[in-house]
C-alpha positions in Angstrom: 28.4 -5.4 50.3 28.6 -1.8 51.5 27.6 -0.9 55.0 24.5 1.2 55.3 23.7 4.1 57.6 22.6 3.0 61.1 18.9 3.7 60.4 16.3 1.6 58.7 16.2 1.5 54.9 13.2 -0.9 54.9 10.0 -0.3 56.7 6.7 -2.1 57.0 4.2 0.7 57.7 1.0 -1.1 58.5 -1.8 -1.6 58.7 -2.5 -3.2 62.1 -3.8 -6.8 62.1 -2.7 -7.2 58.4 0.1 -9.7 59.0 2.9 -7.2 59.7 4.3 -9.2 62.7 4.5 -12.5 60.8 6.0 -10.7 57.7 8.5 -8.9 60.0 9.7 -12.2 61.6 9.7 -14.1 58.3 11.9 -11.5 56.6 14.2 -11.5 59.6 15.2 -15.0 58.7 17.0 -13.7 55.7 20.8 -13.2 56.0 20.5 -9.8 54.3 17.9 -8.3 56.7 18.5 -7.1 60.2 15.5 -6.7 62.5 15.0 -3.7 64.7 15.4 -4.6 68.4 11.8 -3.4 68.8 9.4 -4.3 66.1 7.1 -1.2 66.4 9.1 1.8 67.7 6.8 4.3 66.0 9.5 6.9 66.3 8.6 8.7 63.1 5.1 9.5 64.4 5.7 9.5 68.2 4.5 13.0 68.7 1.1 12.2 67.1 0.7 9.2 69.4 1.7 10.5 72.8 3.9 8.8 75.4 1.2 7.1 77.5 -0.5 5.1 74.7 2.1 2.6 73.6 4.7 0.8 75.8 7.3 0.4 73.0 7.2 4.0 71.8 10.6 5.5 71.0 10.8 9.3 71.2 14.5 10.1 70.7 16.7 9.8 67.6 19.5 8.4 69.7 17.3 5.5 71.0 16.0 5.0 67.4 19.6 4.6 66.2 20.3 2.1 69.0 17.6 -0.2 67.7 19.7 -0.9 64.7 23.2 -1.3 66.3 24.9 -4.4 64.9 28.5 -5.6 64.5 27.5 -7.4 61.3 26.7 -5.8 58.0 23.3 -6.1 56.4 21.8 -4.9 53.2 18.6 -3.9 55.0 17.7 -2.8 58.4 14.0 -3.3 59.0 11.4 -2.0 61.4 7.6 -2.5 61.3 5.5 0.2 63.0 2.0 -0.7 62.0 0.5 2.7 62.7 2.8 4.6 60.3 0.2 4.2 57.5 -2.6 5.7 59.6 -0.4 8.8 60.4 0.7 9.0 56.8 1.2 12.7 56.7 3.4 12.7 59.8 5.3 9.6 58.6 6.1 11.1 55.2 7.3 14.4 56.7 9.6 12.7 59.2 10.8 9.9 57.0 12.0 12.5 54.5 13.9 14.3 57.3 15.4 11.3 59.0 15.8 8.5 56.5 17.7 8.0 53.3 16.0 8.7 50.0 16.2 5.1 48.9 14.2 3.7 51.8 11.9 0.9 50.7 8.3 0.7 52.0 6.1 -2.4 52.4 2.4 -2.0 53.1 0.1 -4.8 54.2 -3.6 -4.3 53.6 -6.6 -6.4 54.6 -10.3 -6.4 54.1 -11.1 -3.3 56.2 -14.3 -4.8 57.7 -12.5 -7.9 59.0 -9.4 -5.9 60.0 -11.5 -3.5 62.1 -13.0 -6.4 64.1 -9.7 -8.2 64.4 -8.1 -5.0 65.7 -10.9 -4.6 68.3 -10.4 -8.1 69.6 -6.6 -7.6 69.7 -7.1 -4.6 72.0 -9.6 -6.6 74.1 -6.8 -9.2 74.6 -3.9 -6.9 75.3 -5.0 -3.4 76.2 -6.6 -2.9 79.6 -8.2 0.4 78.5 -10.5 -1.2 75.9 -13.7 -1.8 77.8 -16.4 -1.1 75.2 -18.3 -3.3 72.9 -17.3 -3.2 69.3 -20.4 -1.3 68.3 -20.0 1.3 71.1 -16.3 1.7 70.2 -17.3 2.4 66.6 -19.9 5.0 67.8 -17.4 6.8 70.1 -14.4 6.5 67.9 -14.3 10.0 66.6 -13.7 11.7 69.9 -12.3 8.8 71.9 -8.6 9.3 71.1 -8.8 13.0 71.8 -10.6 12.5 75.2 -8.6 9.5 76.5 -4.9 9.9 76.7 -4.3 6.2 77.4 -6.3 4.5 74.6 -4.2 3.3 71.7 -4.7 4.9 68.3 -5.3 1.4 67.1 -8.7 1.8 68.6 -9.6 4.0 65.6 -11.0 0.7 64.2 -13.0 2.2 61.3 -10.8 5.1 60.3 -7.6 3.0 60.0 -9.4 0.9 57.3 -9.9 3.9 55.0 -6.8 3.2 53.1 -7.2 5.1 49.8 -6.0 8.6 50.7 -3.1 7.2 52.9 -1.8 4.9 50.2 -2.1 7.7 47.6 0.1 9.8 49.9 2.7 7.0 50.3 2.8 6.3 46.5 3.2 10.0 45.7 6.2 10.4 48.1 8.1 7.2 47.8 9.4 5.5 44.7 9.9 2.0 46.1 6.7 0.7 47.6 5.4 -2.9 47.8 1.7 -3.5 48.5 0.8 -6.9 50.1 -2.8 -8.1 50.3 -3.2 -9.9 53.6 -5.6 -12.5 52.1 -3.0 -13.5 49.5 -0.2 -13.6 52.1 -2.3 -15.9 54.3 -3.2 -18.1 51.3 0.4 -18.5 50.0 3.0 -16.9 52.3 6.0 -18.3 50.4 4.7 -16.8 47.1 4.4 -13.3 48.7 7.8 -13.7 50.4 9.3 -14.5 47.0 7.8 -11.3 45.7 9.4 -9.5 48.6 12.9 -10.8 47.9 12.4 -9.8 44.3 11.3 -6.3 45.4 14.4 -6.1 47.7 16.7 -7.5 45.0 18.1 -10.1 47.4 18.5 -13.9 47.0 15.5 -16.1 47.2 15.3 -17.9 50.6 13.6 -20.9 52.1 11.5 -19.1 54.7 10.0 -21.1 57.6 6.4 -19.9 57.7 4.7 -22.5 59.9 4.4 -20.1 62.9 1.8 -17.4 62.7 2.6 -14.5 64.9 0.0 -12.5 67.0 -2.7 -15.0 66.0 -6.2 -13.8 66.9 -9.5 -15.4 67.5 -9.5 -15.5 71.3 -10.1 -13.5 74.4 -9.3 -13.8 78.1 -12.2 -15.1 80.2 -11.4 -12.6 83.0 -10.1 -9.0 82.9 -7.8 -9.9 85.8 -6.1 -12.6 83.8 -5.7 -10.0 81.1 -4.1 -7.5 83.5 -1.7 -10.2 84.9 -0.7 -11.1 81.3 0.0 -7.5 80.6 2.0 -6.9 83.8 4.3 -9.9 83.6 6.1 -11.7 80.8 4.7 -15.1 81.7 6.2 -16.8 78.6 9.7 -15.6 79.5 9.3 -16.7 83.1 8.1 -20.2 82.1 11.0 -20.5 79.7 13.5 -19.7 82.4 11.9 -22.0 84.9 10.8 -25.0 82.8 12.7 -24.7 79.5 11.2 -23.8 76.1 9.6 -27.1 75.2 7.9 -27.7 78.5 7.0 -24.0 78.8 5.2 -24.2 75.5 3.1 -27.2 76.7 2.2 -25.4 79.9 1.3 -22.2 78.1 -1.1 -24.1 75.8 -2.9 -25.6 78.8 -3.1 -22.3 80.6 -4.5 -20.6 77.5 -7.1 -23.3 76.9 -8.3 -22.9 80.5 -8.3 -19.1 80.7 -9.4 -18.0 77.2 -12.4 -18.5 74.9 -13.0 -18.3 71.2 -14.5 -15.1 70.0 -17.8 -15.0 68.2 -18.3 -13.7 64.7 -19.0 -10.1 64.1 -22.6 -9.0 64.4 -24.3 -9.4 60.9 -25.9 -5.9 61.0 -22.6 -4.3 62.0 -20.8 -6.1 59.3 -23.3 -4.9 56.7 -23.0 -1.3 57.8 -19.2 -1.4 57.7 -19.2 -3.0 54.3 -21.4 -0.2 52.9 -19.2 2.5 54.5 -16.0 1.0 53.1 -17.3 0.3 49.6 -16.4 3.5 47.9 -12.9 3.6 49.5 -12.2 0.1 48.3 -13.3 0.9 44.8 -10.9 4.0 44.7 -8.1 1.9 46.1 -8.6 -0.9 43.6 -8.4 1.7 40.8 -5.3 3.3 42.3 -3.4 0.1 42.6 -4.9 -1.5 39.5 -5.7 -4.6 41.5 -8.9 -6.6 41.9 -10.1 -6.2 45.5 -13.5 -7.7 45.0 -12.6 -10.4 47.6 -13.1 -7.6 50.2 -16.7 -7.2 49.2 -17.8 -10.8 49.4 
């Protein structure tokens, strides 16, 4: 097997809260795939994001190269920056400048209504700057990113779910693109992973998919607990002090005591979003020649 250039030739480009972290980690089990040292460097769109919005942002080509340093040889080097799809124009421009022409792209898409609410709750868990209700965040979305230099672009909850134009751009500029529908991935991850190995032309693999990464559905009971969790790597500390097995048990108890299950999206809000996304879903369905009616139920 020939050694490849020390840059990714396989990228999962989004969208956020569409299973990209699980897919990234599952694919990393394969002997032919090397995982970037940081899952989401967002190097190819870093100027669009700004240095104060994401902790893991990589801004120099040298640092980007270093993410893929390995003494071993792999057919693929993979990174998974979930906001690449949202900044499709910038991603395409810089990917063509920096990466090889044979780069392969994987896109994960989810019902945009459910995705938007999941993304909001994700930021409520992990981002200390998200202090609005979902409805207020949607109302203020248009100018919020421009006016607040700290808020993550992932807070563009509605706009990120308008997939059609972005996917059209990606398909027009790259020959090797695999589209994954989140609902199908969740329903049968091994089937989707087999499709991925076929797409990548690598051997089938017995992936372990029992662990779901970045699983949502909960929030911190207190903003102070959230800030502590953001400031310190509690899991790493527990592992060092107690060992992985006992640390996992302690973590589960702490989470049960300090978090709560989120409520369902407001029915009226869900109806409004469904209506706003309807035309975009129809266009995307036609573009991909795939039945996306599950997103309208």
